C-alpha positions in Angstrom: -27.1 28.5 -148.4 -23.3 29.0 -148.1 -21.0 26.2 -149.4 -19.3 24.3 -146.6 -15.9 25.7 -147.7 -17.2 29.2 -146.9 -18.1 28.0 -143.4 -14.9 26.0 -142.6 -12.2 26.9 -145.2 -10.1 24.4 -147.1 -8.1 22.9 -144.2 -10.9 20.4 -143.4 -11.8 17.8 -146.1 -15.1 18.0 -147.8 -16.0 14.5 -146.6 -15.3 15.5 -143.0 -17.4 18.6 -143.4 -20.3 16.7 -145.0 -20.1 13.9 -142.3 -20.3 16.5 -139.5 -23.2 18.4 -141.1 -25.1 15.1 -141.7 -24.5 14.1 -138.0 -26.0 17.4 -136.8 -28.9 17.0 -139.2 -29.5 13.4 -137.8 -29.6 14.9 -134.3 -32.0 17.6 -135.3 -34.2 15.0 -137.1 -34.8 13.3 -133.7 -36.4 16.4 -132.3 -40.1 16.1 -133.2 -41.0 19.7 -132.3 -38.3 21.2 -134.5 -39.2 18.8 -137.3 -42.8 19.9 -137.1 -41.7 23.5 -137.4 -39.6 22.6 -140.5 -42.5 20.8 -142.1 -45.1 23.5 -141.5 -43.3 26.8 -141.9 -41.1 28.5 -144.4 -37.4 29.0 -144.0 -37.6 32.5 -142.4 -40.1 31.3 -139.8 -38.0 28.3 -139.0 -35.0 30.4 -138.5 -36.9 32.5 -135.9 -38.2 29.5 -134.0 -36.5 26.7 -132.0 -34.3 25.6 -134.9 -31.2 27.8 -134.6 -30.9 27.1 -130.8 -31.4 23.3 -131.4 -28.6 23.4 -134.0 -26.3 25.1 -131.5 -27.3 22.5 -128.8 -26.7 19.7 -131.3 -23.2 21.0 -132.1 -22.4 21.3 -128.4 -23.7 17.8 -127.7 -21.6 16.4 -130.6 -18.5 18.0 -129.2 -19.2 16.5 -125.8 -20.0 13.1 -127.2 -16.8 13.1 -129.3 -14.8 14.0 -126.3 -16.4 11.3 -124.2 -15.8 8.8 -127.0 -12.2 9.9 -127.7 -10.7 10.3 -124.2 -10.8 6.7 -123.2 -9.0 5.8 -126.4 -6.3 8.4 -125.8 -5.9 7.7 -122.1 -5.5 3.9 -122.1 -3.2 2.2 -124.6 -5.1 -1.1 -124.4 -8.4 0.5 -125.2 -6.8 2.5 -128.0 -5.4 -0.6 -129.5 -8.7 -2.4 -129.3 -10.4 0.6 -131.0 -7.6 0.5 -133.7 -8.4 -3.2 -134.2 -12.1 -2.4 -134.6 -11.3 0.3 -137.2 -9.0 -2.2 -139.0 -11.9 -4.7 -139.2 -14.3 -2.0 -140.4 -11.9 -1.0 -143.2 -11.2 -4.6 -144.2 -14.9 -5.0 -144.6 -15.1 -2.0 -146.8 -12.3 -3.3 -148.9 -14.1 -6.6 -149.5 -17.3 -4.7 -150.6 -15.4 -2.5 -153.0 -13.6 -5.5 -154.6 -16.9 -7.3 -155.3 
């Protein structure tokens, strides 16, 4: 398996690469037919089945979902500020957990 840096280069943080890969894996995990193939076949067989197409589909869906989630925040200042406040609260909650 190639390291994530070989796939993306160094301009994207390792955390962002890992977060993206885990998100795609989560999407694939919801596909029962692909998961059955993964459970019952070796790597070569899986790579010749539905799996590669499902990964491509998951990447395309993620792009679309991120655009749908991002555009309202960028197009409307009030919505963007509300989202910023949500992120501020999430980060404040993380700070409380790390200080305990």
